N, C-alpha and C positions, 0 to 999 in steps of 0.2 A: 511575447511568448504566445504563440498560437499553435494549434494542432490541426492543420488543414489536410493532413495526410489521410488516406482512406484507412478505416479500421480493419486491419488484416492480421490480427493476432492469431497465431496457430491455435486451433481448437483443442478441446479437452482430450482428444485422442493422442496429442503430443506430450512429450515429457515436460516436467517443470523446467528443465534446463533450456528447452526450446522456447517455451512460453515465457519464462522469466527473462531469458536472454532478449527476446523481442521487446519486452517491457523495459529492460535496462536501456537498450539502444534508443527506444522511443523517448523515454524520459530524459536521457542525456541530450537529445536533440531539442526537445521542447523547452527544457529549462536551461540549456547552455551549460551543463555541468559535465564533469568527467564520467565515463561509464562506471568506474569504481564507486563514485559518489552516488550515482543512480542505483547501483547495486545495494547500497545501504538502505534505500527505500524498498526495493524489491525483496531483499532479505527479510526485512521486518514483515512485509505483507505475506511472503511465503511461509514464514514461521506461524503467523497468526492464523492462516487459512489452510495449513497442511498442504502447501503447494498448490493453492487455488482450488482445492477439492472440498474443503469443509467450510461452507459459507454460512453456517449457523452455529453459534456456540453450543457445544455439546452439553446436554443436561439442563438446558434452560427451556421454559415453556414459551410458546409463541408470544411475541411482543416484548420479550425480556432477553437480555444478553446481547451478544455481538452478532452482527450481520455483515456479510460481504468479505472481500479480500482483507480489509483492515479490521474485521471483527468490530466494526463501529458500534458503540454502545450508547444507551440513553438518548440524549438529544441528537447525537450524530447518527444513530441508527434510524431514528425517525426521519431525519433530514434526508438520509440516503434513500430510504424507501419512497419517500415523497418525490424526490428527484427522479428516480427511475420511473415511477408511475406517471409523473407529469410529462415524460418524454416517450411514453408508450413502450418502455423497456422492461423486460423481466429483470428483477433485482439480482437474480442468480447469474445473469449473462455477463460475460467478460466486458462487453461494451458498456453496460451500465456501471460496472465496478470501475472501469478505466475512466469513464467520463466523470464520475463523481470524485475519483482521486484527483484528476486534473482540476476540477472545480475547487476542491479544498486547497490544493497546493498553489493555485493561483489566487486564492482568496484568503480566507481567515488563517490558513496555515502556510502562507507564503514564507513566514519566518523559518519554516523547516528547510526550505530551499536555500535561503540566505545562510543558515547555519551549516548545512551539509556541504555547501559549495566551498567552505573554508577548510574542509578536512583533507588530510594528506594520505590517509590509508583507508582501506575498506573497513577495517575494524572500527576506526574512529567514525566513519560514516554511518555504520550500523548503530553504534552507540548514540550518535547525535540524533538520528531519526527516531530511535526508541525514546529518547528524552523529549523531543519536541513534537512528535506526531503521534506515536502509538501510546506512550505513557501507561504501560500496564501497571496494575496494582503492585505495590512494593517497590516501584522505581524510586531511586534516590539520586542524588548528584553523582554518586560513585558506583551505583549498582543498577543494572538493567536485567530484570527477570528474563530468563531464557536467552541470554546473550549468545552463548555458544551455538544454540540452534539457529538463531537469527543470522549469525555469521556464516554458518554452514549453508543456509539458503542463499546468502549473498554470494 
């Protein structure tokens, strides 16, 4: 799994459907998964970030709460910010968010790809990614907070 393609994601002037669709297609290729499985990843990220528009958790002071597409928190948000800075990228940029996502999904969160690659529906893919990658507060083995919204973004 490598991503040698140029980074050409549509910019923020485009719709979530265009931007999210680009990401679905890219993730499907990079990870060798079906587009509907990749949509499970993108649906979760879209829900967390309000369609890639809200990159800081609302109501939290600086240094606390979620950052980026995944609203990465605690150690993950610190790792994300350090990752972006070490590469000279603005953490708010699509390129930084995309690169960090790939880093996590090829590294410590590779199990998310393994799990989602076995799913047969977009709904199951959304739930799987919520369980193995996003894990919002209140998640249980049978409940994913915001599932309907995550599925809508997918």
